[in-house]
Every structure is written in C-alpha cells, then in structure tokens.
matplotlib code that plots the C-alpha trace (Angstrom):
import matplotlib.pyplot as plt

x = [130.9, 128.1, 127.1, 128.0, 131.2, 130.2, 133.0, 133.6, 131.1, 128.3, 128.5, 128.5, 131.8, 131.2, 132.4, 133.3, 131.7, 132.5, 130.0, 129.6, 127.0, 126.1, 126.3, 122.6, 122.1, 124.0, 122.0, 118.7, 120.0, 121.4, 118.4, 115.8, 118.5, 118.2, 115.1, 113.8, 115.9, 118.4, 121.9, 124.0, 124.2, 125.6, 123.0, 120.1, 121.9, 122.2, 118.7, 117.7, 119.6, 118.7, 115.0, 115.3, 116.6, 113.8, 110.9, 111.6, 108.9, 109.4, 111.8, 112.4, 109.7, 107.3, 107.8, 107.7, 104.6, 102.9, 104.1, 102.4, 98.8, 98.8, 99.2, 96.3, 94.2, 94.8, 93.6, 91.1, 92.1, 91.0, 88.3, 85.5, 85.2, 81.8, 82.4, 85.7, 83.0, 80.7, 84.1, 85.0, 82.0, 82.7, 80.4, 81.6, 80.4]
y = [102.5, 102.0, 105.5, 109.1, 110.5, 113.8, 116.9, 118.3, 121.0, 118.7, 118.6, 115.3, 114.2, 113.5, 110.6, 109.3, 105.8, 104.6, 102.1, 100.8, 101.2, 100.1, 103.4, 103.0, 103.0, 106.2, 107.6, 107.2, 108.6, 111.4, 112.2, 111.8, 114.2, 116.5, 116.1, 116.8, 119.8, 118.6, 120.8, 117.7, 113.6, 113.5, 115.4, 113.3, 110.0, 111.6, 112.4, 109.1, 106.5, 109.7, 108.9, 105.4, 104.4, 106.6, 105.8, 101.8, 100.7, 97.2, 93.9, 91.8, 88.7, 92.0, 92.5, 88.6, 88.2, 91.6, 89.8, 86.6, 88.4, 90.4, 86.7, 85.4, 88.7, 88.0, 84.6, 85.0, 83.1, 85.6, 86.3, 89.5, 91.1, 89.7, 86.4, 87.0, 88.4, 85.2, 83.0, 84.2, 85.2, 88.8, 91.6, 94.9, 97.3]
z = [110.2, 112.4, 113.1, 112.4, 114.5, 116.5, 116.9, 119.8, 118.7, 118.0, 114.4, 112.5, 110.8, 106.6, 105.3, 102.2, 100.6, 97.5, 95.7, 92.2, 90.0, 86.3, 84.1, 83.6, 86.7, 87.3, 84.9, 85.9, 89.3, 87.7, 85.7, 88.8, 91.1, 88.1, 87.3, 91.0, 91.7, 93.9, 93.4, 93.2, 93.1, 96.3, 97.7, 96.2, 97.8, 101.0, 101.4, 99.6, 102.1, 104.9, 104.2, 103.9, 107.2, 109.0, 107.2, 105.8, 104.0, 103.6, 104.7, 102.2, 103.7, 103.5, 100.2, 99.4, 101.2, 99.2, 95.9, 97.0, 98.0, 94.4, 93.0, 95.1, 94.2, 90.8, 91.3, 93.1, 95.9, 98.1, 100.7, 101.1, 104.2, 104.5, 104.3, 106.7, 109.1, 108.7, 108.8, 112.5, 113.8, 113.8, 113.0, 111.4, 114.2]

ax = plt.figure().add_subplot(projection="3d")
ax.plot(x, y, z, "-o")
ax.set_aspect("equal")
plt.show()
C-alpha cells in the first residue's frame, strides 16, 4: 500500500499489516514498549514506524560512509581542522 486511505470524514482507514520476526527480536520489542510506557505493542510499532518515515536518519550509503569514517579515525587517517584550512587555503574566520 503506498499511502493511507482517507474516509469522507477525513479520517484515515486502519490497515492490518502482517510480518515475521524472530522470537528473540519480538521479546526485545516487548521489553522496549513496556519499558517506555506504551499501551500496546501495536502502538509502539506505529509510533516507531511513523517516526522513521517522518524523521529518517541514515540511508544505507550514509551508514556505510559513517562506518568507513569511523575506521579512518581509529587508524589515524584523519586531518585536523587546521591542516585542512592550510591545505585548502581557507581561514577559520
């Protein structure tokens, strides 16, 4: 389904979605929603999915680049801000 269906009164219809999870992941989800004060697993999953759609953080390429940059930092393959300013002829002002 590509989007929510809206009734004549402006309310969205509720659709049921089924998906498979491992039992251990489901246990983690249950521990999380109960620990954060949600009323139900469904409420938590809706909230989490809505948040992921409205406020995406990383796509896969960005995550890979971030992990590669972290490796560069660990291996000492970085440049200080001062070195970068000298290299590119910019100032900090």
